[in-house]
C-alpha positions in Angstrom: -43.9 196.4 232.0 -44.6 194.7 235.0 -43.2 191.3 236.3 -46.9 190.0 235.3 -47.5 191.2 231.9 -43.5 189.7 230.7 -45.1 186.8 232.1 -48.3 186.5 230.6 -46.6 188.0 227.2 -43.8 185.0 227.7 -46.7 182.4 228.3 -48.5 183.9 225.0 -45.4 183.8 222.9 -45.6 179.8 223.6 -49.1 179.9 222.4 -48.4 181.8 219.6 -45.8 179.6 218.0 -48.4 177.1 216.6 -50.0 180.3 214.5 -46.3 181.8 213.9 -45.5 178.8 211.7 -49.3 178.4 210.1 -48.5 182.5 209.0 -45.2 182.1 208.2 -45.9 179.1 205.4 -48.9 181.2 204.3 -46.9 184.5 203.9 -44.5 182.8 202.0 -47.1 181.1 199.6 -48.9 184.2 199.2 -45.8 186.3 198.3 -44.9 183.9 195.4 -48.3 183.5 194.2 -49.3 187.2 194.9 -49.9 188.3 191.2 -52.1 185.4 190.4 -54.4 186.6 193.5 -55.0 190.0 192.9 -58.1 190.3 194.5 -56.4 189.0 197.7 -54.0 191.3 197.6 -55.9 194.4 197.5 -57.9 193.0 200.1 -54.8 192.1 202.5 -53.5 195.8 200.9 -56.7 197.6 202.6 -56.5 196.0 205.7 -53.1 197.0 205.9 -51.4 194.0 206.1 -48.1 193.0 203.5 -47.1 189.7 202.8 -43.3 190.2 202.8 -40.9 187.0 202.8 -36.6 186.8 203.3 -35.1 187.0 200.3 -32.0 188.6 198.4 -34.3 190.9 197.1 -36.8 192.0 199.7 -35.2 194.8 202.2 -35.1 192.3 205.8 -32.2 191.9 207.6 -31.4 188.3 209.5 -28.5 187.6 211.6 -27.7 184.8 208.7 -26.5 188.2 206.3 -24.5 189.9 208.9 -20.9 189.4 208.6 -19.7 192.1 211.3 -20.7 193.7 214.5 -23.5 196.2 213.6 -21.9 198.9 216.3 -18.4 198.4 214.3 -17.5 201.7 212.8 -17.8 201.6 208.9 -15.0 203.3 206.8 -17.1 206.2 205.0 -14.6 207.6 202.7 -15.2 211.3 201.2 -17.3 211.9 204.1 -15.1 214.0 206.7 -16.5 213.9 209.7 -14.6 217.0 211.3 -14.6 215.8 215.1 -12.6 218.3 216.0 -14.4 220.9 215.0 -17.5 218.8 216.3 -16.0 219.1 219.9 -14.8 222.6 219.8 -18.6 223.3 219.0 -19.2 221.9 222.6 -18.0 225.1 224.2 -22.0 226.3 223.0 -23.3 224.0 225.8 -24.0 226.5 228.6 -27.9 226.0 228.5 -27.6 222.5 231.0 -29.5 224.1 233.9 -32.6 225.0 231.6 -32.4 222.0 230.1 -32.6 220.0 233.7 -35.9 222.0 234.4 -38.3 219.9 232.0 -40.1 216.9 233.5 -39.6 213.2 233.1 -43.3 212.9 232.2 -46.1 215.7 231.4 -49.8 215.4 229.7 -49.8 214.5 226.0 -49.1 217.8 224.3 -48.5 220.2 226.7 -44.8 220.6 227.7 -41.6 218.4 226.3 -40.1 215.7 228.9 -37.9 213.9 229.3 -38.7 210.5 227.6 -37.8 208.4 224.2 -39.7 210.1 222.4 -36.5 212.0 221.4 -34.7 212.1 224.6 -31.2 213.5 225.6 -29.0 213.7 224.3 -30.5 214.9 221.0 -32.8 217.2 222.7 -29.8 218.8 224.4 -28.3 219.6 221.1 -31.4 220.7 219.7 -32.0 223.2 222.6 -28.8 224.3 222.9 -28.8 224.8 218.5 -32.1 227.1 219.0 -30.4 228.9 221.8 -27.3 229.5 220.6 -27.6 230.2 216.9 -30.7 231.4 216.7 -32.8 230.8 213.5 -35.4 232.8 212.4 -37.0 229.7 210.9 -37.3 226.4 211.7 -39.2 223.6 209.0 -40.2 220.7 210.8 -40.9 217.0 208.9 -42.2 215.0 211.5 -43.3 216.7 214.7 -44.0 215.6 218.6 -42.4 216.5 221.8 -39.7 217.9 219.6 -41.8 220.9 218.5 -42.4 221.3 222.3 -38.8 221.6 222.9 -38.6 224.2 219.6 -41.6 226.1 221.4 -40.0 226.1 224.9 -36.4 227.2 223.2 -37.6 229.9 221.2 -39.9 231.2 224.1 -36.3 231.4 226.4 -34.9 233.2 223.6 -37.7 235.9 223.0 -37.5 236.1 226.9 -33.9 237.0 226.7 -34.6 239.5 223.8 -37.8 240.5 222.8 -36.8 241.5 219.4 -35.8 237.8 218.4 -38.5 235.7 216.6 -38.6 232.4 215.3 -41.3 231.4 213.0 -41.3 227.8 213.4 -43.7 225.5 211.2 -44.3 222.0 210.8 -45.4 219.3 208.4 -46.4 216.1 210.1 -49.6 213.8 207.7 -49.9 211.4 210.2 -49.3 211.9 214.4 -50.5 214.0 217.4 -53.6 215.8 217.3 -52.9 218.0 219.8 -50.4 220.1 217.4 -52.9 222.1 216.7 -53.3 223.4 220.5 -49.6 224.8 220.2 -50.6 228.2 217.7 -47.9 226.8 215.5 -48.6 226.6 211.5 -49.4 222.9 210.5 -49.4 220.8 207.5 -51.1 217.6 207.5 -49.3 216.7 204.2 -47.0 214.3 203.2 -43.7 216.7 202.0 -43.2 215.3 199.2 -46.5 216.2 198.2 -45.7 220.0 199.6 -43.7 220.8 196.4 -40.2 222.5 196.7 -41.8 225.9 196.8 -42.6 225.6 200.4 -39.4 225.4 201.6 -37.5 228.4 199.5 -37.6 230.5 202.2 -35.2 229.0 204.1 -31.9 231.1 204.6 -28.8 231.3 205.7 -29.2 230.4 209.4 -32.9 228.5 209.7 -33.1 224.8 210.5 -34.5 221.8 208.4 -35.7 219.4 210.9 -36.2 216.2 209.8 -37.5 213.4 211.7 -38.9 211.4 208.4 -40.3 207.2 207.8 -36.5 206.6 207.3 -37.3 203.9 205.1 -36.6 204.1 201.1 -39.4 203.4 198.7 -40.4 205.3 195.8 -41.7 208.6 195.7 -41.8 208.7 199.4 -40.6 211.3 201.7 -37.0 209.9 202.2 -36.6 209.8 197.8 -37.8 213.5 198.1 -36.0 215.5 200.8 -32.3 213.4 199.6 -33.0 213.3 195.7 -35.1 216.9 195.1 -34.8 219.1 198.8 -31.2 218.8 200.1 -29.3 219.1 197.0 -31.5 222.8 196.3 -31.1 224.5 199.9 -29.3 227.6 200.1 -26.0 227.8 201.3 -26.1 228.3 205.5 -29.1 226.1 206.2 -29.1 223.8 209.1 -30.2 220.1 208.4 -31.1 218.0 211.3 -31.9 214.6 210.7 -33.2 211.9 213.2 -32.0 208.5 213.8 -29.0 208.5 212.3 -26.0 206.1 213.7 -23.4 206.8 211.4 -20.7 205.5 210.8 -22.3 202.6 212.7 -25.2 200.6 211.3 -28.8 200.9 212.9 -28.5 199.2 216.1 -29.5 195.0 216.0 -32.6 195.6 217.9 -34.1 198.0 215.6 -33.3 195.2 212.3 -33.0 192.0 213.9 -35.7 192.1 217.0 -37.9 195.2 215.5 -37.5 193.8 211.9 -37.2 197.7 211.3 -36.7 197.8 207.6 -35.0 201.8 207.4 -32.4 202.4 205.0 -32.3 206.5 205.4 -28.4 206.6 207.3 -27.1 204.9 204.1 -29.2 207.2 201.0 -27.8 209.8 203.6 -24.2 208.4 203.3 -24.1 208.2 200.1 -25.4 211.5 199.3 -22.8 213.0 201.6 -19.8 210.9 199.9 -17.7 213.5 198.0 -20.1 216.0 198.4 -18.7 219.3 198.7 -22.1 221.2 199.1 -22.5 219.8 202.9 -20.4 219.3 206.0 -20.9 217.4 209.1 -22.0 220.0 211.8 -22.5 217.6 214.9 -23.3 213.8 214.4 -24.5 212.7 218.0 -23.9 209.1 218.7 -20.8 209.2 216.5 -19.1 212.3 218.9 -20.7 209.9 222.1 -18.5 207.0 220.8 -15.6 208.9 219.7 -15.0 212.1 222.0 -17.8 210.6 225.6 -15.9 212.7 228.3 -16.4 216.4 226.3 -20.0 214.9 224.8 -21.7 213.9 228.4 -20.0 217.2 229.9 -21.7 218.5 227.5 -24.8 217.2 228.0 -25.1 216.0 231.3 -28.8 215.1 231.6 -28.1 212.2 229.0 -25.4 211.0 231.0 -27.9 211.1 234.4 -30.5 209.5 233.0 -28.6 206.6 231.7 -29.8 207.1 228.0 -28.4 205.9 225.1 -25.8 207.7 222.6 -28.6 209.5 220.7 -29.5 209.7 217.1 -29.5 213.0 215.5 -26.9 214.1 212.7 -26.5 217.7 212.1 -25.5 219.2 208.6 -25.1 222.7 207.1 -25.1 223.8 203.5 -22.4 225.4 202.1 
């Protein structure tokens, strides 16, 4: 954003302040009376608007709700992060020269690029895992820049050995119309409506890549994934979950400034506690905090470009 644009947005912020006061008052009034105004409620929903309010029954987070630093690691009983094993797996990271060839920008839908849409170090880890583990199948839930990275890694595996194959299919109900041009099978359906049989062919060594809506809501994708799908996966399947900062909380910018009402990682933590059927395979953000020297040696692009510490969390079904 240019200096001029920043100045204009600051000025508009002052102009919008009276409107914000009016909006807040009307929203609180509507929220408390909406059951008496069904037509207005239906109209708002049809327009994509939602009347909410800060209340102990609501998921929004304010500064006054917090009692400790969001970046402070929490004690998660029953979850063994196995950091020593994670650090040992960093020896797999021998593809830095290949990853460094990806551009910083690219025409939409043509190539993976080093941007905020699935950036390093998450991209470095995903690329390495595909190159090293060579999965036969990958089901991606939530597609985009990561899809292009997977295709690139699969192509390099096939270049090394033409007998290697990997079936990549994607579930993306909302975004990126260019996905149809990649040659990948695309399901334009919500994952919770696909049915469990869609995932029955995932075997030992295959990948389930999850980049979900991140919110916990009745009958939505996150509830389906953690309460119905993950318990049914076959042993040996690797599971990637994006935007996970455990054992730390979500970033302050997301919760307070951007008002993201996400709760996926807390459901994931509850799922993993005292759960002997899953192991933590690689927790990118935690490892970047706990063993930065080893981690950034393995992921040099993340260090050289001064990216954040990542948010990919890898599990393995035991």
